[in-house]
N, C-alpha and C positions, 0 to 999 in steps of 0.2 A: 403472387407467390405458392413455392413448391407445397407439393403433399404432406414430403416429411417435416416441413417449416410448419406450414400448421400442425401437424404432428404436437412439435415440441411448444408450442403456442399453449394448445390446449391439456399439453402436460404442465406445464410452466404456472397456469393458472390451478390445474385442479389440485397441485401442492401447494400450490397460497392459498387455497382455500382451506387446504387440510389445516396447513396451519395453522389460521383463523378463529378453528374448534378448541384450541388450546386458550384461548381469548374469554371465545363465546361462556368453557367451561369454568374458566376462572370466576365470568357476573355471574352465574345461575350458582357453582357454591354459595355464593354468599344468599340466596333468599330462597334454595326447595333443597331437598333431599334428595339426594342423587337416579332412586330405584323412581319420581318419582317423575324427579323431569330423563333420564330415561321411557318413561313408560311414554312419556308426554309427547319426545323429541320421536320415538315409532309410528304414535296416532294421529299426529301431524304427517309423519310424507306414506305409513303405507298410500292412504289414496291415494292416492299423487300417482307411486310409482304403478300400482292400479292401471290410473290412467292411461299412464306410460302405453303399458301392456294391452291396452282395449285399443291406442290410438295405432301403435305401432304395429297391431296387430300378432301381437309374438304371442305364445305358443306354452304351456304348461307341460315341464314334463312330467312323465309318466315313471312315482320314484316308490320302489317298494321300502316295505316296515323298515326294511337296516339303513335303508338311504333317510329319510324321515325321519329316525332317532340320531344319526348322521346331523343331521340338517336343525336341528334341538341344540345338541353339544352345541356347531360352529353359535348359534346364537345369543346359549349361553354363555360362550366363550370371546369372542368376538365382539356381538353387537355389545350386549348386555353389560357384561367384567369390561369391558373395557371401555365400558360411558360414567358408568356408575366409580371403576377403579381412577380416573381421570377428575372423574371429577371432584375426587370424595378426599383425593391430594393433591390437590390446587386448593383447595378449603386450609388447607398447612405450610403449601411451598409457594411458591414465586412460581408464575408462569414464565420468566427464562430461564428455570430448573429444570421444573417441564418438559422446554423446548429440548434443552439437550440430551436427555432420557428420551424421550418418543424418539427423536434420530435417529435411533438406536435398533432400533423397529427390522430392516434389514437382517443385519450383525448379527442379534439375541435371532429371529425367525433359522438361522444353521447351525447358532449352537445347541439350539432346540435339535433342530433334527440328524444333528451327531450326538446328542441322550437321546432319547426316542424312538429314532430310527437306524440308527447304529451305524448310519454315514462315513467314511471314512473325510475327516480336513487334510487339506494340504497346509503347504507351510506360510500358504501367500492366506489364508481362513484365518489360522489358527494367526497369523500377527494380525487382522483384520478383529478376530472377538478380542484379544491382547488391545489392539490401541482404544476400539470403541467404550474396555469396561476403564479402560484407565479416563479416559475420557469423563467418564458417570459420576470416580471417586475425586475428580476434582474438586467436581458442584461436591459432595457427600463428605468431603471432611474442610471446608471449607469454613470460615470464622461463622459465627449461626449469627442473625442480625432479628433472632425473637421471630416473631410464624411469619414470618415473609421468608426464613427457610425454613425448611425442616427435614428433616434423613426419612422421617418418617414419611411423612408426605414424599417426596422420593423416594420410598421404598413403595409404596401404594400406587406409585404414576408409572414405577418401572415391572410391578405386575399387572397395567393395564398393555403396555410391552407383550410384558410373559401371554396373558389372554388375547391379545389378536396374532402373534404369534403362531400360538394353536388354532384360531383359526383358519393360519392359512397354510397348516399343516391337515386339520384336518377335511378338510373340501380337498385335496386327495383322496380320499378313502373311499369320498359318494361316485358309485358307479351308472351313477344316471350323467348325458349327455345336458347340461344346465346351461340358457345362453345365460350373459352376466343380466341382464336385464331380469328377469325368473328371476334368481339366485339375490338380487337386491330385496324385489320386492319379496320370497320370503324369506329374506334374516328382517325385513323390516316386521314383518306380522309375527312371524316368532318375537320378534326381539320385546315389541309389546306385551306380547304371553305369558314370558317369561317377567318380563320383570313388572306386570302387575299385581300379582298376589305380594312378594315384599314391597310393591308401591304399597298399597293398603296397609301396613302394616306401619309401616310411616307415618299413617294418617297425614296427609300432606294438606286435607282441611282444615288440619288448626296453626298452619301453618300463615306466619300473617305475608299479607299477598305485595312478590316484590315484584313491579312491572319490569324493571330490571330485567330479571331475572330468566321473566314469563318470552320478557324479546329477547331475549339471547338463545333459550331454544328452541324460538316459531326461525333464530335463524337459521340456528344450527341443523335443522329438520330440512329445511328449501332449501339451503346453500349449495352447505358443504354436503350433504346425505343428497340433495335428486341435483343437483345444478353442478354439483363436482363430480356426479357419477358419468352423469350426460358426459362431460367433459374430458372425464377419466378414457372410458370409454373412447368416445371418437377420436380422442388424443394416439390413442395403443392398437385401433387397427391401422393408423401410417405409417409404425414404426416396429420397432424387431423387441421384441420382451425387454432384451437385455438394455436397450438402450431407454425405457420405460423405464428401468430399473435406477437407474441413473436416477429423473428426476424426482423417486422419493426423496432427497439427498436438498431440497428445495425445504418441506416440507421444517424442521428447525430453524433454518436459517427466517422463514416466514415467523414463524410463529414470535423468535428472540423480536425483532424487526416490529411484531406487530405491538408484542411490552412495552415496549421500546416507546414506540409511537404511540396509542389508543391506552399506554393505564399507566403509561408513567413510570414503568421501572428500571431503575436502573440496570447497566449492563457492564458489569465487570472483568475483573480477568481472568476470574476463575469461571466464568461463561464461555469468552471467548477462547480460552484454553481448552478447556471439556467439547463447546457444539466441532472446535479447528479440527481434532480429535475423532469425534465421528464423524467428517464428513472424510476426511481422511480414509478412514474405513472403509464405509461408503463406498469412497467414489475405488476403492484400491481395488475391489472386490470385482466392478462392475465395468472397467475403463478395462480388462483384460480382455474378458470375457465381449465385450463392445467390440475389439477389434478381433477378433478372434472370426465373431459370425461374418465383417466384416471381408477378411483374407477368404471366407469361405462361400459367400455372396462374389465374389471377385472373382477364384477359381471359376467357378461352378458355369460364370458368364463368358469367360475366354474359352471355357470348353464348350460352352453353347458357341458361339464365336467362328472356333473351328469345323463345328461341325457344318 
């Protein structure tokens, strides 16, 4: 097995685990308030990340006050905002609807970069944004079927996508170099701290204990959060960044498959059309970049052989 193929395998598994978080969040939504579930998730994951830091002898970054403030904002948006809004949205709408919306993350990140950072979009990017938006609209305006489909739920999940996009963009503002493991550890610790106070206002001790929801939080913390981190960065180390970005398209596909297989949710024409639009948009952004990077690598290798 080549290193590149091994990288593809690790990235595929990581994104399949990301897709499974939609199912876990759907189960969590039936038995735990969102902030309480988020605080519990990070309370479980944080010690494991600390153990990984110790086992790998990873070093902590030296951070200035500005970097700490940025990391706290990251934790609030990407760690807490994403998880709580996803759980809240899934209490109102189906996991298959959520999968379509979550699939727009790469395109939503590009759109927010245009709005907040003033980046100039090319035609391909504008087409991808329009196609992804159309994909989401196909499920927003499909015929409703009560609690299984809610425009408000879809709006909350899109808010989760916006939070994750802000997480990605905010990370670019950090001046200090932080290793992926150290960043994940910091996000888990800060995420727990940020979620803890609103979790106390939810008074989770007054909520009837639902073992399915507790089990889903445990799964979320151990498998997608910790194991998913290890798989993603093991894969990303073996392929280019643009190649790795293509594999994010597997997350919504796996979420739809899990929703059908594990929750018994029907997958209708609207969801298939929506996820098709989203996947084409993501692949349309990524594949030209991969071809360009391969041409560059080939040209460099050719010059090296001539030398």
